KEKE-3310 file (N, C-alpha, C; in steps of 0.2 Angstrom, whole numbers, plus 5000, padded with zeros to 4 digits):
npx = (4910:4902:4891:4891:4893:4883:4876:4880:4878:4862:4861:4867:4857:4846:4848:4850:4835:4830:4836:4831:4818:4819:4824:4818:4808:4814:4812:4805:4810:4802:4795:4803:4807:4797:4794:4803:4807:4802:4813:4811:4804:4815:4824:4837:4847:4855:4870:4872:4872:4883:4898:4904:4916:4916:4919:4931:4937:4953:4955:4968:4976:4966:4966:4979:4980:4971:4979:4989:4985:4979:4992:4999:4991:4988:4998:5010:5010:5008:5022:5031:5026:5031:5046:5049:5045:5056:5067:5066:5067:5079:5087:5083:5089:5103:5104:5102:5112:5123:5120:5122:5129:5134:5127:5113:5111:5116:5112:5096:5088:5091:5088:5074:5071:5076:5068:5057:5059:5060:5047:5040:5045:5056:5072:5085:5098:5097:5094:5106:5116:5113:5116:5130:5134:5130:5140:5147:5154:5141:5130:5117:5102:5087:5076:5066:5049:5037:5020:5007:4992:4997:5003:5014:5030:5043:5056:5067:5082:5096:5109:5123:5129:5128:5123:5118:5106:5099:5097:5087:5076:5072:5069:5057:5049:5045:5040:5028:5020:5026:5038:5055:5055:5059:5057:5048:5050:5045:5032:5032:5035:5048:5044:5040:5034:5024:5018:5004:4994:4977:4966:4949:4946:4939:4937:4936:4939:4953:4956:4956:4964:4977:4977:4978:4991:4999:5001:5002:4994:4983:4983:4974:4979:4986:4994:5006:4998:4986:4980:4973:4981:4986:4994:5003:5007:5021:5030:5048:5056:5046:5045:5048:5042:5028:5028:5031:5020:5008:5012:5011:4996:4993:4995:5003:5016:5022:5031:5042:5048:5057:5049:5043:5030:5016:5012:5004:4990:4988:4973:4965:4957:4948:4953:4968:4972:4974:4984:4995:4995:5001:5013:5019:5021:5028:5039:5044:5047:5059:5074:5086:5079:5072:5062:5046:5037:5022:5009:4995:4977:4963:4948:4933)
npy = (4888:4877:4884:4891:4883:4877:4888:4892:4881:4879:4892:4888:4877:4885:4893:4882:4879:4889:4890:4878:4884:4892:4888:4880:4863:4847:4847:4842:4840:4845:4856:4865:4870:4876:4890:4904:4913:4930:4944:4952:4942:4932:4927:4928:4916:4916:4915:4919:4934:4939:4949:4947:4945:4952:4944:4950:4956:4961:4977:4986:4975:4969:4981:4982:4971:4973:4986:4981:4972:4980:4987:4978:4974:4986:4998:4991:4983:4997:5002:4994:4997:5010:5008:5001:5010:5019:5013:5011:5024:5028:5020:5027:5038:5035:5031:5044:5051:5042:5047:5060:5066:5070:5083:5092:5105:5106:5094:5091:5080:5072:5082:5084:5071:5072:5081:5074:5064:5070:5077:5064:5062:5056:5051:5063:5058:5046:5050:5057:5047:5039:5047:5047:5035:5032:5034:5021:5007:5002:4995:5001:4994:4991:4980:4972:4966:4955:4952:4944:4942:4948:4961:4975:4977:4988:4985:4994:4991:4994:4986:4978:4966:4960:4946:4940:4948:4949:4933:4932:4941:4935:4923:4927:4932:4919:4913:4919:4920:4928:4934:4938:4950:4957:4974:4979:4992:4999:5003:5014:5031:5040:5054:5070:5069:5079:5078:5080:5081:5074:5077:5082:5087:5088:5076:5085:5097:5094:5094:5105:5112:5104:5110:5123:5125:5122:5108:5091:5081:5073:5062:5051:5044:5035:5035:5025:5024:5024:5038:5050:5055:5067:5066:5077:5077:5080:5087:5084:5095:5105:5103:5109:5122:5118:5114:5125:5132:5126:5127:5141:5142:5138:5125:5110:5102:5086:5079:5078:5073:5064:5051:5033:5033:5026:5024:5014:5004:4989:4980:4971:4957:4953:4943:4943:4954:4952:4941:4951:4959:4952:4948:4961:4966:4957:4958:4971:4970:4964:4965:4972:4979:4994:5002:4999:4999:4999:4995:4993:4991:4990:4983:4989)
npz = (5388:5384:5382:5371:5361:5360:5357:5345:5337:5338:5330:5320:5317:5313:5302:5292:5293:5286:5275:5269:5267:5261:5249:5234:5233:5225:5207:5192:5174:5166:5172:5178:5165:5161:5163:5167:5182:5186:5185:5197:5206:5209:5222:5233:5239:5256:5255:5243:5245:5249:5243:5226:5215:5200:5184:5173:5156:5153:5149:5144:5138:5128:5120:5117:5108:5099:5093:5088:5077:5069:5066:5061:5050:5042:5045:5042:5028:5021:5025:5021:5006:5007:5009:4997:4988:4989:4987:4974:4970:4975:4966:4953:4956:4956:4942:4936:4941:4933:4920:4919:4929:4946:4952:4955:4951:4938:4932:4925:4926:4937:4946:4947:4950:4963:4968:4968:4976:4990:4990:4994:5006:5008:5017:5018:5022:5015:5000:4997:4999:4988:4978:4981:4978:4966:4957:4958:4947:4936:4925:4913:4907:4894:4895:4881:4882:4880:4886:4895:4884:4875:4876:4877:4884:4893:4902:4912:4919:4931:4936:4942:4937:4923:4918:4928:4930:4918:4917:4928:4925:4914:4918:4927:4918:4909:4921:4921:4910:4901:4887:4882:4870:4855:4849:4856:4860:4849:4852:4862:4865:4870:4882:4890:4905:4918:4934:4945:4959:4958:4966:4967:4952:4939:4923:4911:4916:4918:4905:4899:4907:4902:4889:4893:4897:4889:4886:4878:4881:4895:4908:4919:4934:4949:4963:4975:4986:4981:4977:4968:4953:4940:4926:4915:4900:4887:4875:4876:4874:4879:4893:4903:4903:4903:4915:4924:4919:4926:4939:4941:4940:4952:4955:4963:4959:4959:4952:4939:4925:4912:4902:4896:4886:4879:4862:4854:4860:4869:4871:4884:4891:4908:4914:4907:4910:4924:4925:4918:4927:4939:4933:4931:4945:4950:4941:4946:4958:4959:4962:4955:4945:4938:4933:4925:4911:4902:4889:4891:4890:4898:4894:4892)
capx = (4910:4895:4885:4894:4893:4875:4871:4881:4873:4857:4861:4866:4851:4840:4851:4848:4831:4828:4838:4826:4812:4820:4826:4811:4809:4816:4807:4806:4814:4797:4795:4809:4808:4790:4793:4807:4803:4804:4819:4810:4803:4821:4825:4843:4849:4859:4876:4872:4873:4891:4901:4907:4921:4915:4924:4932:4942:4959:4954:4973:4977:4961:4968:4985:4979:4968:4982:4995:4982:4980:4999:5001:4987:4988:5004:5013:5008:5012:5029:5034:5027:5035:5052:5050:5046:5063:5072:5065:5069:5087:5090:5082:5094:5109:5104:5102:5120:5126:5120:5123:5134:5130:5127:5107:5111:5119:5108:5091:5084:5092:5084:5068:5070:5078:5063:5052:5060:5057:5039:5038:5047:5062:5076:5089:5105:5096:5096:5114:5119:5111:5119:5136:5134:5128:5146:5149:5153:5135:5127:5109:5098:5081:5074:5061:5047:5028:5016:4999:4987:5001:5005:5021:5033:5050:5059:5072:5087:5102:5114:5133:5132:5122:5122:5112:5099:5096:5094:5081:5070:5070:5064:5052:5044:5044:5034:5021:5017:5029:5045:5058:5053:5062:5053:5043:5050:5041:5026:5032:5038:5050:5040:5041:5028:5024:5014:5002:4988:4973:4959:4943:4949:4936:4940:4933:4943:4959:4958:4956:4971:4982:4978:4981:4999:5004:5003:4999:4987:4983:4979:4973:4982:4986:5000:5005:4994:4979:4979:4972:4986:4986:5000:5004:5012:5021:5036:5054:5058:5042:5043:5050:5037:5022:5029:5031:5014:5005:5014:5009:4990:4993:4996:5008:5021:5025:5037:5043:5054:5056:5046:5039:5021:5013:5007:4999:4989:4985:4967:4966:4950:4950:4960:4973:4973:4976:4990:4999:4996:5004:5020:5023:5022:5034:5047:5044:5050:5066:5080:5089:5073:5070:5054:5043:5033:5017:5003:4991:4971:4958:4943:4927)
capy = (4883:4873:4888:4894:4878:4877:4895:4891:4875:4883:4895:4884:4873:4890:4893:4876:4879:4896:4888:4874:4886:4896:4884:4875:4857:4846:4847:4839:4845:4849:4860:4870:4873:4879:4897:4905:4919:4936:4946:4954:4937:4929:4928:4925:4913:4921:4914:4923:4940:4941:4953:4943:4948:4950:4944:4956:4956:4967:4983:4987:4968:4970:4986:4981:4966:4978:4990:4976:4970:4988:4989:4972:4973:4993:5000:4986:4986:5004:5003:4990:5000:5016:5006:4999:5016:5024:5010:5013:5032:5027:5018:5032:5043:5032:5031:5049:5054:5040:5049:5067:5069:5070:5090:5094:5111:5104:5088:5093:5074:5072:5088:5082:5065:5073:5084:5070:5062:5074:5076:5057:5061:5051:5054:5067:5055:5041:5054:5058:5040:5038:5051:5046:5028:5033:5035:5016:5005:4999:4995:5001:4989:4992:4974:4973:4960:4953:4949:4940:4946:4952:4967:4976:4978:4990:4985:4996:4988:4995:4981:4978:4959:4960:4940:4938:4952:4945:4926:4934:4944:4930:4919:4930:4932:4913:4910:4922:4919:4932:4933:4943:4951:4963:4977:4983:4999:5005:5005:5019:5036:5046:5059:5073:5070:5083:5075:5085:5078:5076:5078:5088:5090:5084:5076:5092:5102:5092:5092:5112:5113:5104:5115:5130:5125:5118:5100:5086:5076:5072:5056:5050:5038:5035:5034:5019:5025:5025:5045:5052:5060:5069:5066:5081:5075:5084:5085:5084:5102:5109:5100:5116:5127:5115:5114:5132:5135:5123:5130:5147:5142:5135:5119:5106:5097:5080:5075:5078:5070:5059:5042:5030:5034:5021:5026:5011:5000:4982:4979:4965:4955:4953:4937:4944:4960:4949:4939:4955:4963:4948:4949:4967:4966:4952:4961:4976:4968:4962:4972:4976:4983:5003:5003:4996:5003:4993:4999:4988:4996:4986:4982:4993)
capz = (5381:5382:5381:5366:5356:5360:5353:5337:5334:5337:5323:5313:5313:5311:5295:5288:5292:5283:5266:5266:5267:5253:5242:5231:5232:5219:5202:5186:5170:5164:5177:5176:5158:5160:5165:5173:5187:5183:5189:5202:5209:5212:5230:5233:5246:5260:5254:5238:5245:5250:5237:5221:5210:5194:5179:5167:5152:5154:5143:5141:5133:5122:5116:5114:5103:5093:5091:5085:5073:5066:5063:5056:5043:5040:5045:5040:5022:5021:5026:5015:5000:5006:5007:4989:4985:4992:4985:4966:4969:4976:4959:4950:4957:4952:4936:4934:4941:4929:4914:4919:4934:4953:4954:4953:4947:4930:4930:4927:4928:4944:4951:4946:4954:4971:4972:4970:4983:4995:4990:4996:5013:5009:5021:5015:5021:5009:4995:4997:4999:4982:4975:4981:4976:4957:4953:4957:4941:4935:4919:4912:4900:4893:4890:4878:4883:4878:4893:4893:4879:4868:4879:4878:4890:4894:4909:4914:4924:4933:4939:4943:4934:4919:4916:4935:4930:4912:4919:4932:4920:4908:4923:4930:4913:4908:4926:4922:4904:4896:4886:4879:4863:4852:4845:4861:4861:4845:4855:4866:4863:4877:4882:4898:4910:4923:4938:4949:4963:4955:4969:4966:4946:4934:4917:4907:4919:4916:4897:4898:4910:4899:4883:4894:4899:4883:4885:4874:4882:4902:4908:4927:4937:4955:4966:4977:4991:4978:4978:4961:4950:4935:4921:4909:4894:4884:4871:4880:4875:4882:4899:4909:4902:4907:4924:4926:4920:4931:4946:4942:4941:4959:4956:4965:4956:4963:4949:4932:4921:4905:4904:4891:4884:4873:4855:4853:4866:4869:4875:4887:4896:4914:4915:4905:4914:4931:4923:4916:4934:4942:4930:4932:4951:4952:4939:4950:4965:4956:4965:4950:4940:4940:4932:4921:4908:4898:4885:4893:4890:4900:4890:4896)
cpx = (4905:4889:4886:4893:4886:4872:4874:4878:4865:4857:4863:4861:4846:4843:4849:4840:4827:4831:4833:4819:4813:4820:4820:4813:4811:4810:4808:4807:4808:4795:4798:4808:4803:4792:4799:4803:4806:4809:4817:4806:4809:4823:4832:4845:4855:4868:4878:4874:4879:4893:4905:4909:4919:4920:4925:4937:4947:4958:4962:4977:4974:4962:4974:4985:4976:4974:4988:4991:4984:4987:5001:4997:4987:4995:5009:5014:5011:5019:5033:5032:5030:5044:5053:5051:5053:5068:5072:5069:5078:5089:5090:5088:5102:5109:5105:5110:5125:5126:5122:5128:5130:5128:5121:5108:5113:5116:5102:5084:5084:5089:5078:5066:5072:5072:5057:5052:5058:5049:5036:5042:5053:5068:5082:5096:5104:5096:5103:5116:5118:5115:5127:5138:5133:5134:5150:5148:5144:5133:5118:5107:5091:5079:5066:5056:5038:5025:5010:4994:4991:5002:5012:5024:5041:5052:5067:5077:5094:5107:5121:5134:5124:5120:5117:5106:5095:5092:5087:5076:5069:5065:5058:5046:5040:5038:5028:5019:5019:5036:5048:5055:5056:5056:5048:5043:5047:5034:5025:5036:5041:5047:5042:5034:5029:5016:5010:4994:4983:4965:4955:4945:4945:4939:4941:4940:4952:4962:4959:4964:4977:4983:4980:4988:5003:5005:5000:4993:4989:4979:4979:4976:4981:4991:5001:5000:4986:4976:4979:4979:4984:4993:4999:5008:5014:5029:5042:5056:5053:5040:5043:5044:5030:5022:5027:5023:5008:5007:5010:5000:4990:4995:5002:5011:5023:5030:5037:5048:5053:5055:5044:5033:5021:5012:5003:4997:4985:4979:4967:4960:4954:4955:4966:4976:4977:4982:4995:5000:5001:5012:5022:5025:5027:5041:5048:5047:5057:5070:5083:5083:5072:5064:5051:5036:5028:5012:4997:4984:4967:4951:4938:4921)
cpy = (4881:4878:4892:4890:4877:4882:4894:4885:4877:4886:4894:4880:4879:4891:4888:4877:4884:4893:4882:4877:4891:4893:4880:4868:4856:4846:4845:4844:4849:4855:4865:4873:4877:4887:4898:4912:4925:4939:4950:4949:4933:4932:4925:4922:4917:4921:4919:4930:4942:4944:4947:4948:4945:4949:4949:4956:4963:4972:4984:4981:4970:4976:4985:4975:4970:4982:4986:4975:4975:4988:4986:4973:4979:4996:4995:4986:4992:5006:4999:4994:5006:5013:5003:5006:5019:5020:5011:5020:5032:5024:5023:5037:5042:5034:5037:5053:5050:5043:5056:5070:5069:5079:5090:5099:5110:5099:5089:5086:5073:5076:5088:5077:5068:5078:5079:5065:5064:5076:5068:5056:5055:5054:5056:5062:5049:5044:5056:5052:5037:5040:5048:5037:5026:5033:5026:5013:5001:5000:4996:4996:4991:4984:4975:4965:4960:4950:4946:4945:4949:4959:4968:4978:4983:4990:4986:4993:4993:4989:4981:4970:4958:4951:4937:4942:4949:4939:4927:4936:4939:4925:4922:4931:4925:4911:4913:4924:4926:4929:4937:4944:4958:4968:4980:4989:5002:5007:5010:5025:5040:5054:5063:5073:5074:5080:5080:5080:5079:5075:5084:5091:5085:5083:5081:5096:5101:5094:5101:5114:5112:5108:5121:5130:5122:5112:5096:5083:5075:5065:5054:5045:5040:5033:5027:5019:5026:5032:5048:5056:5062:5070:5069:5078:5079:5082:5087:5090:5108:5108:5106:5120:5123:5115:5121:5135:5132:5126:5137:5149:5139:5129:5115:5102:5094:5077:5078:5075:5066:5052:5040:5030:5029:5025:5022:5007:4993:4981:4972:4964:4955:4949:4939:4949:4956:4946:4944:4960:4960:4949:4956:4969:4963:4955:4969:4977:4966:4966:4976:4980:4989:5004:4999:4999:4998:4998:4995:4994:4991:4987:4986:4988)
cpz = (5381:5379:5373:5360:5354:5355:5346:5333:5332:5331:5318:5311:5310:5305:5290:5287:5287:5276:5265:5263:5260:5247:5240:5232:5225:5214:5196:5181:5168:5167:5177:5170:5156:5160:5170:5176:5184:5188:5197:5209:5212:5219:5230:5239:5249:5258:5247:5239:5248:5242:5234:5216:5203:5187:5174:5163:5153:5148:5139:5137:5129:5118:5114:5108:5096:5090:5087:5078:5067:5062:5059:5051:5040:5039:5040:5030:5018:5020:5023:5007:4999:5007:5000:4983:4984:4987:4977:4966:4968:4969:4954:4950:4954:4947:4932:4934:4936:4922:4913:4924:4941:4955:4951:4950:4940:4928:4932:4930:4935:4949:4952:4950:4962:4974:4972:4976:4990:4994:4994:5003:5011:5011:5017:5015:5016:5002:4993:4996:4992:4977:4974:4978:4968:4955:4953:4950:4939:4928:4918:4906:4902:4889:4888:4878:4880:4884:4889:4889:4875:4872:4879:4884:4891:4900:4909:4920:4925:4938:4939:4940:4929:4916:4922:4932:4923:4914:4923:4930:4915:4912:4926:4923:4912:4913:4924:4915:4901:4894:4882:4871:4860:4847:4849:4861:4857:4848:4860:4863:4870:4876:4889:4900:4917:4927:4945:4953:4959:4959:4967:4958:4942:4928:4913:4910:4919:4909:4898:4900:4906:4891:4885:4894:4894:4882:4880:4874:4891:4904:4917:4928:4944:4958:4970:4983:4987:4977:4971:4959:4944:4930:4916:4906:4888:4880:4877:4881:4878:4891:4905:4910:4903:4913:4925:4926:4925:4938:4946:4942:4948:4961:4959:4962:4960:4960:4942:4929:4914:4907:4897:4890:4879:4869:4852:4859:4865:4876:4877:4893:4902:4916:4912:4909:4922:4930:4923:4924:4938:4939:4932:4940:4952:4948:4942:4957:4965:4959:4960:4944:4943:4939:4926:4918:4904:4894:4886:4894:4893:4896:4895:4897)
residu = (MET:PHE:PHE:TRP:LEU:ALA:LYS:THR:GLY:MET:ALA:GLY:ALA:ALA:LEU:LEU:ARG:ALA:LEU:ARG:THR:LEU:SER:PRO:GLY:PRO:ARG:THR:LEU:ALA:ALA:THR:SER:SER:LYS:PHE:PRO:ALA:PRO:ALA:GLU:CYS:VAL:LEU:PRO:PRO:TRP:ARG:LEU:SER:PRO:VAL:ARG:ALA:LEU:GLN:LEU:CYS:SER:ALA:LEU:CYS:ALA:GLY:HIS:ASN:LYS:TRP:SER:LYS:VAL:LYS:HIS:ILE:LYS:GLY:PRO:LYS:ASP:GLU:ALA:ARG:ALA:LYS:VAL:PHE:SER:LYS:LEU:GLY:MET:MET:ILE:ARG:LEU:ALA:VAL:LYS:GLU:GLY:GLY:PRO:ASN:PRO:ASP:LEU:ASN:VAL:ASN:LEU:ALA:ASN:ILE:VAL:GLU:GLN:CYS:ARG:SER:LYS:ASN:MET:PRO:LYS:ALA:ALA:ILE:GLU:ALA:ALA:ILE:LYS:THR:GLY:ALA:LYS:PRO:THR:THR:GLN:HIS:MET:PHE:GLU:ALA:ARG:GLY:PRO:GLY:GLY:CYS:GLN:LEU:LEU:ILE:GLU:VAL:LEU:THR:ASP:ASN:ASN:THR:ARG:SER:GLN:GLN:GLU:ILE:LYS:HIS:LEU:LEU:THR:LYS:ASN:ARG:GLY:MET:LEU:SER:ASP:GLY:ALA:ARG:HIS:SER:PHE:ASP:ARG:ARG:GLY:VAL:VAL:VAL:VAL:PRO:GLY:GLN:ASN:ILE:LEU:THR:GLU:GLN:ALA:LEU:GLU:LEU:ALA:ILE:GLU:VAL:GLY:ALA:GLU:ASP:VAL:LYS:GLU:THR:ALA:ASP:GLU:GLU:GLU:GLN:PRO:LEU:LEU:GLN:PHE:ILE:CYS:ASP:LEU:THR:ASP:MET:ARG:LYS:VAL:ARG:ALA:SER:LEU:GLU:GLU:LEU:GLY:MET:GLN:VAL:THR:SER:ALA:GLY:LEU:GLU:PHE:VAL:PRO:ASN:THR:PHE:SER:SER:LEU:ASP:GLN:GLU:GLN:LEU:ASP:ALA:ALA:SER:THR:LEU:ILE:GLU:ALA:LEU:SER:ASP:CYS:PRO:ASP:VAL:VAL:ARG:VAL:TRP:ASP:ASN:ILE:GLN:ALA:ASP:SER)
# end
């Protein structure tokens, strides 16, 4: 026992002497900050030679957090916009059923809207439910209004409570620098509008295409996902012919229907344009509003 303790003590003393030899003596702050030794010159003491577990962030947790951030900031808004589109399409279906009946074979407007729903990947069950609820007692209204900068607005509403809808529309207009105004409808004409994707089609090509298919005009616009679209505007009686001509030329028709197209335009500066955009967005978010038409033209 004594031999073992002596041996252990000698080994411990030797280790302490080794540490004193390897460890530099006390130095001043100036000396330590003058120059750091190169990596090759650094000698680690024996107690630093034992394996040390490196600290690492869990990649699975980081990936999960980043993935959720993308879902929240990208997928969320897209899903919200898609839900709004489906809601408005459902209202358009109910309005079409109210005007022409629930049979798409006998109701051209309904058939066009159903096809538009399918192009937006609206679930079949939602389409059928909207057709069934179209027979419920509701009334359609078209409110005429004036917005920021004197722009003219048509607000199409489908509701089961006229008083509630009118109060809500008036509240939104007043809150966002607008007001109900008779006569706005004179700034619009009802026309047939056939819509096709606008990728890789120049303005000159679109105009030539409009002439070829018999449309009165063509306008460049974008959908809710900011994908370019072309709207071919025509007389109500020519809509089927224009659509058939576009399909014969290999164009994919995403929608075709009757819309209010402005015949006079209100030119707005940037401040007025921002205010009008806020107003139209607020109106579009109203549950009873089907569509909002405007005659806005931004200053170049």
